[in-house]
Kinemage of the C-alpha trace (Angstrom):
@kinemage 1
@onewidth
@group {chain A} dominant
@subgroup {mainchain}
@vectorlist {calphas} color= white
{ca met a 1} P -6.081 -6.765 1.508
{ca phe a 2} L -6.422 -10.332 0.213
{ca asp a 3} L -7.571 -11.378 3.694
{ca thr a 4} L -9.721 -14.304 2.545
{ca leu a 5} L -7.080 -15.753 0.227
{ca ser a 6} L -4.328 -15.145 2.767
{ca glu a 7} L -6.181 -16.950 5.532
{ca lys a 8} L -6.883 -20.047 3.417
{ca leu a 9} L -3.382 -20.319 1.955
{ca gln a 10} L -1.791 -19.883 5.368
{ca ala a 11} L -4.036 -22.566 6.861
{ca thr a 12} L -3.145 -25.012 4.090
{ca leu a 13} L 0.584 -24.346 4.336
{ca ala a 14} L 0.490 -24.497 8.139
{ca asp a 15} L -0.861 -28.030 7.828
{ca val a 16} L 1.936 -28.897 5.388
{ca arg a 17} L 4.577 -27.428 7.710
{ca ser a 18} L 3.271 -29.385 10.685
{ca arg a 19} L 4.037 -32.719 9.037
{ca gly a 20} L 7.435 -34.257 9.721
{ca thr a 21} L 7.422 -35.986 6.355
{ca leu a 22} L 5.451 -35.458 3.171
{ca thr a 23} L 4.059 -37.953 0.716
{ca glu a 24} L 2.848 -37.382 -2.816
{ca ala a 25} L -0.692 -37.705 -1.456
{ca asp a 26} L 0.018 -34.863 0.999
{ca val a 27} L 1.245 -32.643 -1.843
{ca asn a 28} L -1.803 -33.476 -3.946
{ca ala a 29} L -4.120 -32.622 -1.048
{ca ala a 30} L -2.329 -29.313 -0.481
{ca met a 31} L -2.520 -28.438 -4.187
{ca arg a 32} L -6.236 -29.188 -4.150
{ca glu a 33} L -6.765 -26.751 -1.261
{ca ile a 34} L -4.582 -24.095 -2.916
{ca arg a 35} L -6.491 -24.516 -6.182
{ca leu a 36} L -9.821 -24.010 -4.406
{ca ala a 37} L -8.501 -20.987 -2.507
{ca leu a 38} L -7.311 -19.314 -5.717
{ca leu a 39} L -10.538 -20.036 -7.585
{ca glu a 40} L -12.600 -18.658 -4.700
{ca ala a 41} L -10.354 -15.568 -4.834
{ca asp a 42} L -11.568 -15.086 -8.430
{ca val a 43} L -8.187 -15.852 -9.964
{ca asn a 44} L -8.367 -16.735 -13.665
{ca phe a 45} L -8.982 -20.490 -14.120
{ca lys a 46} L -6.122 -20.957 -16.594
{ca val a 47} L -3.783 -19.069 -14.270
{ca val a 48} L -4.796 -21.296 -11.342
{ca lys a 49} L -4.236 -24.466 -13.351
{ca ser a 50} L -0.814 -23.338 -14.542
{ca phe a 51} L 0.221 -22.153 -11.074
{ca thr a 52} L -0.736 -25.330 -9.203
{ca thr a 53} L 0.789 -27.541 -11.912
{ca thr a 54} L 4.106 -25.690 -11.649
{ca val a 55} L 4.120 -25.782 -7.842
{ca lys a 56} L 3.269 -29.494 -7.807
{ca glu a 57} L 5.992 -30.335 -10.329
{ca arg a 58} L 8.572 -28.456 -8.276
{ca cys a 59} L 7.438 -30.113 -5.059
{ca leu a 60} L 7.599 -33.606 -6.541
{ca gly a 61} L 10.632 -33.085 -8.731
{ca ser a 62} L 13.182 -31.400 -6.476
{ca asp a 63} L 13.572 -33.956 -3.675
{ca val a 64} L 11.239 -31.995 -1.411
{ca leu a 65} L 9.625 -35.181 -0.144
{ca gly a 66} L 12.926 -36.547 1.098
{ca gln a 67} L 14.267 -33.382 2.752
{ca leu a 68} L 14.593 -32.869 6.490
{ca asn a 69} L 12.055 -30.032 6.553
{ca pro a 70} L 9.886 -30.577 3.451
{ca gly a 71} L 7.051 -28.327 4.655
{ca gln a 72} L 9.322 -25.268 4.656
{ca gln a 73} L 10.457 -26.117 1.141
{ca val a 74} L 6.843 -26.209 -0.067
{ca val a 75} L 6.200 -22.780 1.470
{ca lys a 76} L 9.345 -21.476 -0.224
{ca ile a 77} L 8.192 -22.813 -3.592
{ca val a 78} L 4.686 -21.340 -3.227
{ca asn a 79} L 6.207 -17.987 -2.264
{ca glu a 80} L 8.530 -17.988 -5.283
{ca glu a 81} L 5.755 -18.962 -7.693
{ca leu a 82} L 3.336 -16.354 -6.285
{ca thr a 83} L 6.059 -13.745 -6.783
{ca ala a 84} L 6.639 -14.904 -10.361
{ca leu a 85} L 2.892 -14.947 -11.027
{ca met a 86} L 2.611 -11.253 -10.130
{ca gly a 87} L 5.596 -10.226 -12.224
{ca gly a 88} L 8.723 -11.369 -10.413
{ca ser a 89} L 10.597 -8.149 -9.739
{ca ser a 90} L 9.116 -4.696 -9.208
{ca ala a 91} L 9.261 -2.217 -12.064
{ca gly a 92} L 8.787 1.528 -12.347
{ca ile a 93} L 8.273 4.352 -14.803
{ca ala a 94} L 10.754 4.716 -17.641
{ca phe a 95} L 11.768 8.369 -17.845
{ca ala a 96} L 12.396 10.034 -21.197
{ca ser a 97} L 15.952 11.072 -22.054
{ca arg a 98} L 14.581 14.527 -22.886
{ca pro a 99} L 11.777 15.788 -20.637
{ca pro a 100} L 8.951 15.884 -20.288
{ca thr a 101} L 8.222 12.229 -19.703
{ca val a 102} L 4.626 11.742 -20.851
{ca ile a 103} L 2.423 9.232 -19.019
{ca leu a 104} L -0.946 8.409 -20.551
{ca met a 105} L -3.628 7.154 -18.153
{ca ala a 106} L -6.255 4.814 -19.598
{ca gly a 107} L -9.113 2.844 -18.093
{ca leu a 108} L -12.861 2.496 -17.762
{ca gln a 109} L -15.082 5.032 -16.059
{ca gly a 110} L -15.259 4.356 -12.337
{ca ser a 111} L -11.835 2.714 -12.132
{ca gly a 112} L -10.441 5.628 -10.101
{ca lys a 113} L -8.343 7.014 -12.939
{ca thr a 114} L -8.523 10.718 -12.056
{ca thr a 115} L -7.627 10.174 -8.396
{ca ala a 116} L -4.874 7.776 -9.457
{ca thr a 117} L -3.489 10.520 -11.715
{ca ala a 118} L -3.126 12.861 -8.746
{ca lys a 119} L -1.670 10.102 -6.564
{ca leu a 120} L 0.915 9.250 -9.214
{ca ala a 121} L 1.809 12.932 -9.566
{ca arg a 122} L 2.375 13.181 -5.817
{ca phe a 123} L 4.434 9.976 -5.812
{ca leu a 124} L 6.733 11.202 -8.597
{ca met a 125} L 7.202 14.551 -6.874
{ca gln a 126} L 7.949 12.934 -3.514
{ca glu a 127} L 10.059 9.977 -4.677
{ca his a 128} L 11.907 11.475 -7.645
{ca gly a 129} L 11.726 15.210 -6.983
{ca ser a 130} L 10.046 15.640 -10.366
{ca ser a 131} L 8.216 18.755 -11.518
{ca val a 132} L 4.839 17.324 -12.552
{ca ala a 133} L 1.891 18.637 -14.555
{ca val a 134} L -1.404 16.863 -15.221
{ca ala a 135} L -3.649 17.356 -18.241
{ca ala a 136} L -7.451 17.207 -17.904
{ca cys a 137} L -8.596 15.430 -21.072
{ca asp a 138} L -11.744 13.778 -19.712
{ca val a 139} L -14.301 16.184 -21.140
{ca tyr a 140} L -17.286 13.834 -20.957
{ca arg a 141} L -17.747 12.760 -17.350
{ca pro a 142} L -19.522 15.430 -15.294
{ca ala a 143} L -17.118 17.337 -13.017
{ca ala a 144} L -14.099 15.269 -14.126
{ca val a 145} L -12.100 18.393 -14.956
{ca asp a 146} L -13.080 20.031 -11.667
{ca gln a 147} L -12.074 16.880 -9.799
{ca leu a 148} L -8.623 16.843 -11.374
{ca val a 149} L -8.158 20.545 -10.668
{ca lys a 150} L -8.999 19.861 -7.010
{ca val a 151} L -6.923 16.743 -6.368
{ca gly a 152} L -4.090 17.920 -8.611
{ca gly a 153} L -3.908 21.147 -6.639
{ca gln a 154} L -3.932 19.244 -3.359
{ca val a 155} L -0.788 17.315 -4.267
{ca gly a 156} L 0.956 20.384 -5.700
{ca ala a 157} L 0.889 19.458 -9.376
{ca thr a 158} L 0.306 22.014 -12.144
{ca val a 159} L -3.069 21.354 -13.775
{ca tyr a 160} L -3.543 22.080 -17.471
{ca glu a 161} L -7.228 22.342 -18.394
{ca gln a 162} L -9.340 24.041 -21.043
{ca gly a 163} L -12.767 23.114 -19.778
{ca thr a 164} L -15.041 20.623 -21.513
{ca asp a 165} L -15.761 22.330 -24.851
{ca arg a 166} L -12.563 21.419 -26.687
{ca asp a 167} L -11.474 18.189 -28.317
{ca pro a 168} L -9.437 15.960 -25.929
{ca val a 169} L -6.704 15.458 -28.520
{ca asp a 170} L -6.292 19.240 -28.879
{ca ile a 171} L -6.155 19.644 -25.095
{ca ala a 172} L -3.489 16.937 -24.789
{ca thr a 173} L -1.392 18.516 -27.548
{ca trp a 174} L -1.703 21.972 -25.970
{ca ala a 175} L -0.818 20.560 -22.524
{ca leu a 176} L 2.343 18.958 -23.913
{ca asp a 177} L 3.417 22.289 -25.434
{ca gln a 178} L 2.780 23.963 -22.058
{ca ala a 179} L 4.809 21.318 -20.220
{ca lys a 180} L 7.752 21.811 -22.588
{ca arg a 181} L 7.527 25.599 -22.338
{ca glu a 182} L 7.435 25.494 -18.514
{ca gly a 183} L 10.213 22.918 -18.211
{ca lys a 184} L 8.137 20.202 -16.550
{ca asp a 185} L 9.796 16.846 -15.925
{ca val a 186} L 6.594 14.846 -16.239
{ca leu a 187} L 3.200 15.317 -17.887
{ca ile a 188} L 0.414 12.912 -16.863
{ca val a 189} L -2.538 12.868 -19.247
{ca asp a 190} L -5.883 11.908 -17.686
{ca thr a 191} L -8.131 10.554 -20.440
{ca ala a 192} L -11.839 9.793 -20.585
{ca gly a 193} L -13.293 6.435 -19.688
{ca arg a 194} L -16.489 4.668 -20.629
{ca leu a 195} L -18.756 2.283 -18.762
{ca his a 196} L -17.565 -0.380 -21.177
{ca ile a 197} L -14.967 -0.750 -23.917
{ca asp a 198} L -16.187 0.535 -27.265
{ca glu a 199} L -14.748 1.717 -30.574
{ca thr a 200} L -15.151 5.414 -29.699
{ca leu a 201} L -13.100 5.048 -26.521
{ca met a 202} L -10.315 3.163 -28.240
{ca asn a 203} L -10.142 5.521 -31.205
{ca glu a 204} L -9.812 8.517 -28.910
{ca leu a 205} L -7.038 6.847 -26.915
{ca val a 206} L -5.181 5.971 -30.114
{ca ser a 207} L -5.483 9.573 -31.332
{ca ile a 208} L -4.204 11.030 -28.051
{ca arg a 209} L -1.376 8.526 -28.040
{ca lys a 210} L -0.306 9.557 -31.540
{ca ala a 211} L -0.497 13.230 -30.583
{ca val a 212} L 1.599 13.157 -27.386
{ca lys a 213} L 3.745 10.028 -27.991
{ca pro a 214} L 3.769 8.915 -24.326
{ca thr a 215} L 6.794 7.278 -22.755
{ca thr a 216} L 4.473 5.071 -20.705
{ca val a 217} L 0.824 4.083 -20.984
{ca leu a 218} L -0.713 3.004 -17.671
{ca leu a 219} L -3.972 1.086 -17.509
{ca val a 220} L -5.929 1.795 -14.328
{ca val a 221} L -8.028 -1.169 -13.214
{ca asp a 222} L -10.288 -1.529 -10.191
{ca ala a 223} L -8.967 -4.417 -8.080
{ca met a 224} L -12.352 -4.913 -6.453
{ca thr a 225} L -13.946 -6.008 -9.740
{ca gly a 226} L -11.834 -9.170 -9.720
{ca gln a 227} L -11.948 -11.166 -12.917
{ca asp a 228} L -13.801 -8.336 -14.690
{ca ala a 229} L -10.700 -6.187 -14.185
{ca val a 230} L -8.599 -8.862 -15.872
{ca asn a 231} L -11.039 -9.079 -18.780
{ca val a 232} L -10.859 -5.302 -19.204
{ca ala a 233} L -7.052 -5.419 -19.181
{ca glu a 234} L -7.076 -8.192 -21.787
{ca gln a 235} L -9.362 -6.185 -24.095
{ca phe a 236} L -7.256 -3.049 -23.703
{ca ala a 237} L -4.113 -5.046 -24.441
{ca ser a 238} L -5.539 -6.206 -27.761
{ca ala a 239} L -6.729 -2.732 -28.808
{ca val a 240} L -4.414 -0.138 -27.252
{ca ala a 241} L -1.036 -1.378 -26.116
{ca phe a 242} L -0.188 -0.373 -22.546
{ca asp a 243} L 3.050 -0.751 -20.617
{ca gly a 244} L 1.833 -1.547 -17.139
{ca val a 245} L -1.082 -1.618 -14.743
{ca leu a 246} L -1.991 0.739 -11.935
{ca met a 247} L -4.191 -1.243 -9.550
{ca ser a 248} L -6.702 0.980 -7.767
{ca lys a 249} L -8.695 0.147 -4.607
{ca leu a 250} L -6.315 -2.674 -3.711
{ca asp a 251} L -6.977 -2.086 -0.017
{ca gly a 252} L -10.618 -3.105 -0.467
{ca asp a 253} L -9.852 -6.327 -2.335
{ca ala a 254} L -10.242 -9.241 0.088
{ca arg a 255} L -9.865 -11.813 -2.682
{ca gly a 256} L -6.934 -10.848 -4.902
{ca gly a 257} L -8.114 -12.263 -8.234
{ca ala a 258} L -7.123 -9.241 -10.315
{ca ala a 259} L -3.654 -8.767 -8.855
{ca leu a 260} L -2.839 -12.464 -9.197
{ca ser a 261} L -4.155 -12.806 -12.755
{ca val a 262} L -3.431 -9.635 -14.702
{ca lys a 263} L 0.287 -10.224 -15.389
{ca ala a 264} L -0.236 -13.817 -16.527
{ca val a 265} L -3.172 -12.892 -18.792
{ca thr a 266} L -1.840 -9.680 -20.365
{ca gly a 267} L 1.911 -10.075 -19.996
{ca lys a 268} L 2.041 -6.567 -18.500
{ca pro a 269} L 3.231 -5.998 -14.916
{ca ile a 270} L 1.471 -4.157 -12.112
{ca leu a 271} L 3.604 -1.055 -11.571
{ca phe a 272} L 1.655 0.800 -8.891
{ca ala a 273} L -1.086 0.181 -6.360
{ca ser a 274} L -3.547 2.550 -4.725
{ca thr a 275} L -3.919 1.331 -1.142
{ca gly a 276} L -6.475 3.725 0.334
{ca glu a 277} L -8.676 6.741 -0.253
{ca lys a 278} L -6.115 9.351 0.825
{ca leu a 279} L -3.840 10.859 -1.791
{ca asp a 280} L -0.698 9.589 -0.051
{ca gln a 281} L -1.927 5.991 0.069
{ca phe a 282} L -0.137 4.945 -3.086
{ca glu a 283} L 2.985 2.881 -3.675
{ca arg a 284} L 5.074 0.911 -6.123
{ca phe a 285} L 3.883 -2.654 -6.469
{ca his a 286} L 6.416 -5.213 -5.264
{ca pro a 287} L 5.432 -8.779 -6.260
{ca asp a 288} L 7.830 -10.376 -3.774
{ca arg a 289} L 6.574 -8.289 -0.859
{ca met a 290} L 2.930 -8.921 -1.785
{ca ala a 291} L 3.542 -12.668 -1.942
{ca gln a 292} L 5.135 -12.559 1.493
{ca arg a 293} L 2.170 -10.645 2.905
{ca ile a 294} L -0.297 -13.139 1.424
{ca leu a 295} L 1.607 -16.005 3.038
{ca gly a 296} L 1.852 -14.316 6.447
{ca met a 297} L 5.548 -13.446 6.206
{ca gly a 298} L 4.922 -9.725 6.596
{ca asp a 299} L 6.360 -6.852 4.584
{ca val a 300} L 9.065 -5.366 6.760
{ca leu a 301} L 10.765 -3.491 3.897
{ca ser a 302} L 7.609 -1.511 3.076
{ca phe a 303} L 7.113 -0.788 6.785
{ca ile a 304} L 10.650 0.590 7.038
{ca glu a 305} L 10.216 2.683 3.875
{ca lys a 306} L 7.024 4.225 5.263
{ca ala a 307} L 8.801 5.058 8.515
{ca glu a 308} L 11.814 6.551 6.728
{ca ala a 309} L 9.503 8.726 4.620
{ca gln a 310} L 8.129 10.320 7.798
{ca ile a 311} L 11.293 10.835 9.851
{ca gly a 312} L 14.529 12.440 8.685
{ca glu a 313} L 18.029 11.243 9.567
{ca asp a 314} L 18.718 14.173 11.923
{ca glu a 315} L 15.382 13.702 13.651
{ca ala a 316} L 16.082 9.990 14.076
{ca lys a 317} L 19.496 10.706 15.638
{ca glu a 318} L 17.984 13.252 18.012
{ca leu a 319} L 15.300 10.774 19.032
{ca glu a 320} L 17.941 8.113 19.662
{ca arg a 321} L 19.936 10.577 21.803
{ca lys a 322} L 16.876 11.414 23.905
{ca leu a 323} L 16.000 7.771 24.382
{ca arg a 324} L 19.540 6.911 25.480
{ca arg a 325} L 19.619 9.805 27.963
{ca asn a 326} L 16.091 9.165 29.188
{ca glu a 327} L 14.999 12.617 27.975
{ca phe a 328} L 11.989 11.372 26.012
{ca thr a 329} L 9.016 13.596 26.912
{ca phe a 330} L 5.312 13.737 26.113
{ca glu a 331} L 6.235 16.338 23.454
{ca asp a 332} L 8.382 13.693 21.729
{ca phe a 333} L 5.671 11.088 22.276
{ca leu a 334} L 3.123 13.343 20.574
{ca ser a 335} L 5.357 13.970 17.559
{ca gln a 336} L 6.045 10.214 17.196
{ca leu a 337} L 2.332 9.465 17.448
{ca lys a 338} L 1.596 11.941 14.648
{ca met a 339} L 4.415 10.490 12.538
{ca met a 340} L 3.074 6.974 12.997
{ca arg a 341} L -0.432 7.998 11.976
{ca lys a 342} L 0.922 9.578 8.785
{ca met a 343} L 2.258 6.165 7.801
{ca gly a 344} L -1.309 4.961 7.268
{ca pro a 345} L -4.069 3.109 9.125
{ca leu a 346} L -2.626 1.034 11.973
{ca gln a 347} L -4.569 -2.026 10.848
{ca ser a 348} L -2.743 -1.988 7.507
{ca leu a 349} L 0.618 -1.337 9.212
{ca leu a 350} L 0.097 -4.410 11.399
{ca gly a 351} L -0.452 -6.374 8.194
{ca met a 352} L 3.184 -5.645 7.289
{ca ile a 353} L 4.484 -7.275 10.465
{ca pro a 354} L 5.241 -11.007 10.203
{ca gly a 355} L 2.516 -13.089 11.850
{ca phe a 356} L -0.189 -10.433 11.656
{ca gln a 357} L -1.952 -11.681 8.556
{ca gly a 358} L -4.859 -13.983 7.780
{ca ala a 359} L -6.585 -15.518 10.788
{ca thr a 360} L -4.346 -13.639 13.240
{ca met a 361} L -5.604 -10.261 12.037
{ca lys a 362} L -9.189 -11.300 12.736
{ca asn a 363} L -8.371 -11.260 16.447
{ca val a 364} L -6.548 -7.921 16.306
{ca lys a 365} L -8.794 -4.899 15.943
{ca val a 366} L -7.131 -1.516 16.164
{ca asp a 367} L -9.380 1.247 17.442
{ca glu a 368} L -8.068 4.447 15.849
{ca arg a 369} L -10.336 6.403 18.212
{ca glu a 370} L -8.142 5.323 21.114
{ca leu a 371} L -5.248 7.167 19.462
{ca asp a 372} L -7.497 10.224 19.167
{ca arg a 373} L -8.154 10.050 22.921
{ca ile a 374} L -4.447 9.707 23.730
{ca glu a 375} L -3.600 12.651 21.483
{ca ala a 376} L -6.358 14.749 23.097
{ca ile a 377} L -4.991 13.995 26.572
{ca val a 378} L -1.431 15.019 25.645
{ca leu a 379} L -2.649 18.171 23.868
{ca ser a 380} L -4.593 19.140 27.048
{ca met a 381} L -1.350 19.198 29.045
{ca thr a 382} L 0.647 22.380 29.429
{ca pro a 383} L 4.135 22.492 27.825
{ca leu a 384} L 5.642 22.148 31.313
{ca glu a 385} L 3.504 19.100 32.093
{ca arg a 386} L 4.569 17.431 28.856
{ca arg a 387} L 8.208 17.921 29.847
{ca arg a 388} L 7.609 17.049 33.509
{ca pro a 389} L 4.854 14.405 33.733
{ca asp a 390} L 5.754 13.895 37.413
{ca leu a 391} L 3.903 17.191 38.052
{ca ile a 392} L 0.615 15.767 36.788
{ca lys a 393} L -1.261 15.065 40.008
{ca gly a 394} L -4.650 15.776 41.597
{ca ser a 395} L -6.232 18.903 40.139
{ca arg a 396} L -3.957 18.832 37.098
{ca arg a 397} L -5.264 15.387 36.147
{ca leu a 398} L -8.847 16.558 36.562
{ca arg a 399} L -8.187 19.619 34.366
{ca ile a 400} L -6.526 17.475 31.657
{ca ala a 401} L -9.416 14.995 31.718
{ca arg a 402} L -11.972 17.779 31.285
{ca gly a 403} L -9.934 19.453 28.556
{ca ser a 404} L -9.567 16.207 26.578
{ca gly a 405} L -13.128 15.016 27.092
{ca thr a 406} L -11.888 11.856 28.806
{ca thr a 407} L -11.750 10.612 32.396
{ca val a 408} L -9.268 10.986 35.230
{ca gln a 409} L -8.772 7.217 35.040
{ca ala a 410} L -7.728 7.517 31.377
{ca val a 411} L -5.237 10.271 32.260
{ca asn a 412} L -3.889 8.197 35.151
{ca gln a 413} L -3.414 5.191 32.892
{ca leu a 414} L -1.551 7.155 30.204
{ca val a 415} L 0.758 8.845 32.719
{ca lys a 416} L 1.485 5.479 34.379
{ca gln a 417} L 2.213 3.781 31.063
{ca phe a 418} L 4.473 6.643 30.022
{ca ala a 419} L 6.423 6.325 33.281
{ca gln a 420} L 6.859 2.596 32.637
{ca met a 421} L 8.097 3.340 29.120
{ca gln a 422} L 10.619 5.857 30.490
{ca lys a 423} L 11.858 3.258 32.979
{ca leu a 424} L 12.275 0.743 30.166
{ca met a 425} L 14.204 3.261 28.049
{ca lys a 426} L 16.434 4.139 30.998
{ca gln a 427} L 17.404 0.487 31.482
{ca leu a 428} L 18.052 0.035 27.766
{ca gly a 429} L 20.144 3.217 27.720
{ca lys a 430} L 22.396 1.743 30.419
{ca gly a 431} L 22.813 -1.427 28.416
{ca lys a 432} L 20.720 -3.486 30.834
{ca met a 433} L 18.043 -5.982 29.976
{ca pro a 434} L 14.828 -4.589 31.489
{ca asp a 435} L 12.734 -6.658 33.886
{ca leu a 436} L 9.715 -6.919 31.579
{ca gln a 437} L 7.721 -9.075 33.977
{ca ala a 438} L 8.070 -6.487 36.730
{ca leu a 439} L 7.021 -3.715 34.360
{ca met a 440} L 3.980 -5.727 33.282
{ca arg a 441} L 2.976 -6.302 36.908
{ca gln a 442} L 3.242 -2.565 37.570
{ca gly a 443} L 1.038 -1.824 34.556
{ca arg a 444} L -1.891 -3.835 35.889
């Protein structure tokens, strides 16, 4: 996400960092490039002007020009101001003192509101252990109720629906009574959208809001619509007050205009972001982490959180024990491969590692099909062969290749690489520094 903006900002700041000293002319040139990059990213003009003015004032007014490493100070300032621009610190849902907490979802048709409702339900169940119900109050869009029933069921949420013949306000009121009766912690109300903002849409939202008295109103905006998303948020803010933004389709936004503008324009923070089509590709929005990713600093904390969500403490200890005793088998390798793939697309995971953003990512293309081939090879082994890869020779390799739809050469390569990995783990387990050059020569 934000690839275009990230590449241009990183290039500009790399030039600043490369200079031993900085002059006011250097700062002005850098601000000019940053201004162009933000405008091309469809960031609101007023936001761009305010941002670059603030950064320039800090660069010229805090002895940056006279410091030993002024380029690093400029990067630090840009990072801090990007973080502030997107809201400063991350925020979350405010839970009601007496359940259920009611969350009202608003937004235009096509913004991804219904899917976002299911994703939020899953997130609250996974992260907070909440008992969640969703209410289907979009009675106008064809199949909207059916869609919520489907995706809500997939994430394990209770779906309250009464078809499309009843008034949305009545459905919302009934759903709230059901949630109270069944002891639900959270009720998420999915409302109708329109192709554009009109009086009918706003009146209905106001009526539903009065009926269910939500703890939080979330506005769902499509990140890929750029400045249009910000305009929508501004119009909603003036008509129906909302508490925060849920940014959908953020993974497809190469520019970043909406995410960088919405807080400054509306005063409301981005609380959540949908980062892919799958129902588990959803997360809290962290302004500081997003700023670091844009500037090529990575997002190690999010990477760690994704890993921790897939592997339990006991499993991690057992894995460490096996690695130390050199007992790591193809069975363990297979389970780790599956765990890694649950964390999300590898291309996006690489984007969380420092140095793998912007121009660097253009040269790194992850072929997910290669992981499919590796998994097929391991699955074509017998349980004994997975535990004892030294047995995989001759006819066994031919059988595995046929069973996995690959070649004997591919099987040979995987077995050889696995043996090298075991050798590396054995040396690490003994507290020795492995001879990496020798291992690389063996792998050729």
